N, C-alpha and C positions, 0 to 999 in steps of 0.2 A: 687473598687470592693473588698469585704471582702473575706479573705481566710477562707476556712472551715478546721478545724483541721482534720488531718488524724486519723481515728479510731485506737485505740490501738488493738493489736492482742490479741485474746482471749487466756487466759493462763489456762490450766488445772492444778489443784493442785492435783498431783498424790498421795500424802500422804493421803489426805482426801478421795480420790476416793478409794484407796485400803483399807483403814481403814473401810470405810462404807461397802464394799463388805465382808471383813472378819468378821465384827461384825454381819452382816446380816446372813452369813452362820453359824456363831457360835450360833445365836439365833435359827435358824432352827434346828440345831443338838441338842441343849439343849432341845428344845420342843419335838423333836423325842424321846429323852431319857426319858423324864418325863412322857409322855402319857402312858396309859395302852396299852398292845399289841393289844387288840381287837379294839382300836380306830385308828390303824395305817393308814387304808385306808382313813378315814375321815380327819385325820390330813394332809395327803399328798394332798388331794383335797383342803383343806383350804389353805395350803402353796402355791399350784399352783395358786389358785384364787388370793391370796394376791400378789404374784409375778407378775401375769398378770396385776392386777390393778396398781401396782407400776410402771411397765414398761409403761403402758398407760399414767399415770400422768407425768412421766418423759418425755415421748415423747412430750406431750402437753406443759409442762412448759419449757423444755430446747429448743426444736426446734421452737416453736411458739413465745416464749417470746422475742427472739432476733429480730424476724421480727416485732413484735408489737412495741418494743422500737425503732428500726431503723425507722419505718414509722412515729412514733410520733415525733422523733427528726427531721426528714425531713420536716414534716408539720410545726413544730415550726420555723425551720430555714427559710422556705419559707414565713411564715407570718411575721417574723422579717424583711426579705429583702423587702417585699412589704411595710411594715410600714416605714422602713428607706427611701425607694424611695419616698413615699408620703410626708414625712417630708422634704426631700431634695427639692422637687418641691415647697413646701410652703416657704421654706427658700429662694429659688431663687426668688419667687414672692415678698417676703418681701424686699429683696435686691433691686429688680427692682423698687418697689414702693418708697423705701427710696431714691434711687438715683434720681428718677424723682422728688421727693419732694425737694431735696437739689440742683437741677440744677438751680432753680430760687432764691436761697438764696442771700440775700443782708444784709448789716449790719443793716438796719432798720427792717427787718422782721426775725432776728435771733431768737428771743424769740418765735415767732409764729412757726418757723420751728422746734425748739426744742420741743415745746409742741406737734406738729403733729407727730414728731418722737417717742415721748414717747407714744402717743396714739396708733400709729401703732404697736409698739413693744409690748405694753400691750395687744392689741387685738390679736396679733399673739400668744403670750404666753398663753393667756386664751384659744384660740382655740386649741392649742396643748395639753394643760392639759385636756381640756374637751374631746378631742378625746382619750386621754390615759385612761380616766375614762369611755369611751363609753357613753358620754352624748349627747343627741340629740341637734343639732345646730339650733333649731327653733328660729326665731327672737323673741326677747323679746319685748312685748308691754308694754308701761308705760302710 
């Protein structure tokens, strides 16, 4: 059974966080100082709309992104485990077939057993590679 790595703890970079807040506040204050006095109310409305939009986007990106990434990682891990199990089963089948083949080995049929072993391992390898490439395993007619 494979061990899953423990997820690292999420670390907030407080320097960047505080710098972003200060720069945002500075931009709002500079905008307030630059606008004509008559446009004060519309500027305030624009700032509030932009802050609301930003908070909405941050909520979506920060809160949902982690769930999306965690779910995707879990799905990939589950698919890998299923694939590994399927390959293990095929390897056990190959081992069983090879053991059965070599049970009847004699010095006279050694070349035949080696050829059959090569055929079985080549067939196994091709099947695994084809599955990895998602190729259909329809029987080939010649």
